[in-house]
N, C-alpha and C positions, 0 to 999 in steps of 0.2 A: 721594515715594511710597516709594522704597527705604528711607529712614530710618524711615518710619512702619511698614513691614513688619518691619524689624529690631527695633524697640522692642517691637512686639506679640509677636514670636516670643520675645524675651528674657523677656517677662512671662508667657509661656504655660508652665504646668507640667504639662500633660496630654498631652504628646507629639504623635504624628502626628494624632490626632483633632482636637486643638485647632488645629493648623496648617491642616488642611483647612477648618475653620469660618472661620478668618481669611481664607484665600484666597477662599472663596466670598463672604464679605461684601465683600471688596475688588472682586471681579468685578461684583457687583450695584451697588455704589456707582459704579464706573466707567461701567457701562451707563447708569445714571440721569444721571450727569453729561453723557454724550454726548447724551442726549435733551434735557436741559434747556438746556445751554449753546449759545447761537446760534453761537458760534465753532467748535463741534465738529459740529453737526448738518449732515449733508451736503445735506439738502433745504431749508436755510434760504435764502430768496430774498434776493438782494443788492438794495440800494436802486437805483432807477432812476437811470441816469447822466444828469446834466443836459446839455442841448444845449451844444455849444461856442459857438454863437451863438444867443442867444435869438430866437425867432420874432418877426417884426415885422409890424405892421399899418400901413395907410396913415396912420392917425391918429397913430401914434407917430413918423412920419418927420419929420425936421427940414427946414428950408427948402432945404438942399442935396440932401437925399435924395428929397424928395417928387416933383419933376418926373420923376426916373428911375423911382420907384415907380409912378407913374401910367402911364408907358409900358410897364413890365413887365406890369402887370395887364391890359393890352389884348391881350397875345400869349402869356402864360405859362400852361402847363397845370399848373404847380405853385405858382401865385400868387407870393408874395414869397419862397418857399422855394427849394430847389435851389441852383444857383450864385448866384442873386440875393441870397440872405441874406448871404453874406460880401461880395459885391460892393457891396452897399448901405453897408457899413462904410467903403468907399473910393469915394465917389460920383463923383469925377472919373474914376477908372479904370473904375468901373462903367458910366458913360455911354459911355466909349470902347469898352468891351467890348460893350455893348448895340448900339452902332452897327455894330461889326464883325459881330456875330452877325446883325443885321438884314440886312446886305448878303449874308452867306453863306447865310442861310436863304431869302431872298426875291428877291434881285437878282443872285445869282451866275450866271455863264455856264454853270455845270454844271446840267444838268437835275435837277429836284427828286428824281426817282426815284434818280438816281445820287448826289446829294448825301446823301440819307438813308441810302443804302447805306454810304457812307464814314463817316457818323456812327455807324452801328450797328457797323461794324468796330472803330472806336476804342472804343466803349462796351463791346464784348465783350472786347477785349484788356484793358481796365482793369477789367472786371467791375463796371461802373458801374450800380448799380441805377437811379438817377434817369435817366441817359441812355437806358438801355434802356426803362424805363417810359414816358418821354416820346416816344421816337422810333420804337419798333417799330410802333405804330399809324399814325404819320405815314408811315412807309416803305411800309406796305401801302396806305394811302390814296393815296400818290403813284404806285402802280403796281408796286411791287416784290412779287414773288409771296410768299405766306405760306410756301411751301416753302423759299425762299431764306432768309427770316427764321428759320425753324426750324433750318435747317442752320447758320446763323451762331451761333445760340444754343447749339447742340450742339458748337460748335467744329469744324465740318466745312467743307471747301471746298464751297460749294454746287454742286449739280448743275444742269444745264440752264440755265445763265446765258446771257443774250444776250452778243454780243461786247463791247458797251460795259460791261456789268456785270462781265464777266470781267476786262477790263483795269483797271477801277476796283479790283476785289478784289485783283488781283495787285500793282498799283501801291501801294495803301495798305498792304497786308500787308508788302511788301518794305521800304517806307520805314519802317514802324513796328517791324518785328522785326529787320531787318538794317541799318537806318539808312543805306540806300543803295537806289538803283533801278538795275537792270541796264540795259545798253544796249538789249537786246532789248525789255524791258518799256517803257522810255522811248520807244523808236521806235514801238511799237505804240500807246501812249497818245497820242503826238503825232499819229499818223496818224488814229486813231479820234476823239479828242476835240478836237484842235487845241491850239495853244500857250496861249491864254487859259484854257481849261478845265483844262489841266495845272497852271497856276499856282493857279487858284482851288481845285482839288481838293486840292493840297498844303496850302493855307492852311486849308481847312475841317478837314482831318485834324489839323493842328497846333493849331488853335484848340480843337477838342474834346478834345485831350489836356489843354490848359490847363483847360478846364471840368471834366474828370474829376479833375484834381489839386485844384481848388478844392473839389469835392464830397467827395473823400477827406479832405482836410485838415479840412474843417468837419464831417465825419461826417454829411452831409445824407442823408436817406432819402426814400422815396416818401411821398406824403401819408398821413396817418393813416387806417387802415382799408383801405388798398389793398394788394393782394398783391405780395410781392417777386418780381421776375422771376427772380432766382437765389436758390434756397433755401439755408439754412445747411448747410454741408457739401458743397454742389455746387461743382465747380471754376469 
């Protein structure tokens, strides 16, 4: 562009008026180029990014994947999506994870209300859209108050928690953010929950960190047409 202007100026013999016309024409040409060129236009939509793992249907699953896929479909609120999409790519690991999750969800010594509270704490720390989408309704259905769920979503320590809810919150938050549990919190957890529940609580928290990591790695989202729990730009 600089060379083009220099050549035009060199060929212009009518002084300032000629140069003004040249600069005006250049400005118009540049504006047109910005409008026409897809690389310059600010409002040009970028093509949709393909999924990291293509969605699977039961019909697409091979002989190693299908038994797991059928089990998933009986319990999953996101079908074969969510963490199951990447896990189906490693079906032996996927089956082990499914069995662990099955225990932690339905056979754990931790009451379901407290179990779902722990999962929501991890989901909020990780800002996991899928974990929150799947488990916030389950937590309320299990007896956790909607106000506690709302406070967790707003990243507040919930008010009006029951003693067992408060110790689960403190225990999981300390372990997740400080990577340790204080003697006072551990003693309170052991007194209120008992030893087995302390172990199961720790395991459900750690397992859902793994689930959150799988979801983040695979860039899995909520089912199509469903609202995101955490809006773009929200912390």
